[in-house]
C-alpha positions as CSV (number, residue, x, y, z in Angstrom):
1,M,-14.9,-46.0,-68.1
2,T,-12.4,-46.6,-65.3
3,E,-12.4,-42.9,-64.5
4,H,-16.2,-43.0,-64.1
5,D,-15.9,-46.1,-61.9
6,D,-13.3,-44.4,-59.7
7,V,-15.6,-41.4,-59.3
8,A,-18.6,-43.6,-58.5
9,L,-16.4,-45.5,-56.0
10,E,-15.2,-42.4,-54.3
11,L,-18.8,-41.0,-54.1
12,E,-19.9,-44.2,-52.5
13,R,-17.2,-44.0,-49.9
14,L,-18.1,-40.4,-49.2
15,R,-21.7,-41.4,-48.9
16,G,-20.7,-44.0,-46.3
17,T,-18.6,-41.6,-44.4
18,V,-21.4,-39.0,-44.3
19,E,-24.0,-41.7,-43.2
20,A,-21.6,-42.8,-40.4
21,G,-21.2,-39.2,-39.3
22,F,-24.9,-38.6,-39.2
23,A,-25.4,-41.8,-37.2
24,R,-22.9,-40.6,-34.6
25,L,-24.5,-37.2,-34.5
26,D,-27.9,-38.8,-34.0
27,G,-26.6,-40.8,-31.2
28,R,-25.1,-37.8,-29.5
29,L,-28.3,-35.8,-29.9
30,D,-30.3,-38.7,-28.4
31,L,-27.9,-38.7,-25.4
32,L,-28.3,-34.9,-25.0
33,A,-32.1,-35.2,-25.1
34,Q,-32.0,-37.9,-22.5
35,R,-29.7,-35.8,-20.3
36,D,-32.1,-32.9,-20.8
37,D,-35.0,-35.0,-19.6
38,Q,-33.1,-36.1,-16.5
39,T,-32.2,-32.5,-15.8
40,D,-35.8,-31.4,-16.1
41,K,-36.9,-34.1,-13.7
42,T,-34.2,-33.2,-11.2
43,L,-35.1,-29.5,-11.5
44,A,-38.8,-30.3,-10.9
45,D,-37.8,-32.4,-7.8
46,H,-35.7,-29.6,-6.4
47,E,-38.5,-27.1,-7.0
48,Q,-40.9,-29.3,-5.2
49,R,-38.6,-29.8,-2.3
50,L,-37.9,-26.0,-2.1
51,T,-41.6,-25.3,-2.1
52,T,-42.2,-27.8,0.7
53,L,-39.4,-26.2,2.7
54,E,-40.7,-22.7,2.2
55,R,-44.2,-23.8,3.3
56,T,-43.0,-25.5,6.5
57,R,-40.2,-23.1,7.5
58,W,-40.3,-21.5,10.9
59,P,-42.0,-18.1,10.9
60,L,-38.9,-16.3,12.2
61,P,-40.0,-12.7,11.5
62,S,-43.3,-13.3,13.4
63,L,-41.4,-14.9,16.3
64,A,-38.9,-11.9,16.4
65,V,-41.9,-9.5,16.7
66,L,-43.4,-11.6,19.5
67,I,-40.1,-11.7,21.5
68,G,-39.5,-8.0,21.0
69,G,-43.0,-7.2,22.1
70,A,-42.6,-9.4,25.2
71,G,-39.3,-7.8,26.0
72,C,-40.9,-4.3,25.8
73,A,-43.8,-5.4,27.9
74,L,-41.4,-6.9,30.5
75,S,-39.3,-3.7,30.5
76,A,-42.4,-1.5,31.0
77,W,-43.6,-3.7,33.8
78,Q,-40.2,-3.5,35.5
79,L,-40.2,0.3,35.2
80,I,-43.7,0.6,36.7
81,R,-43.0,-1.8,39.6
């Protein structure tokens, strides 16, 4: 029976090793899930800030058209005068 006892003891050690490995793996997965949540929050914050910046940005193309039109009108006025 000592051979069976040795096998049972080794199986119990193997079981303990596997359980410890799964516990470490669960801890790492929990950490990754937490980091993923933080990344999602950061991404949502950046998206909101970008949307705010896009809404409040200076309308440069419209301003360029107005300045160009004013320049053309001023040039035409100078030619006529």
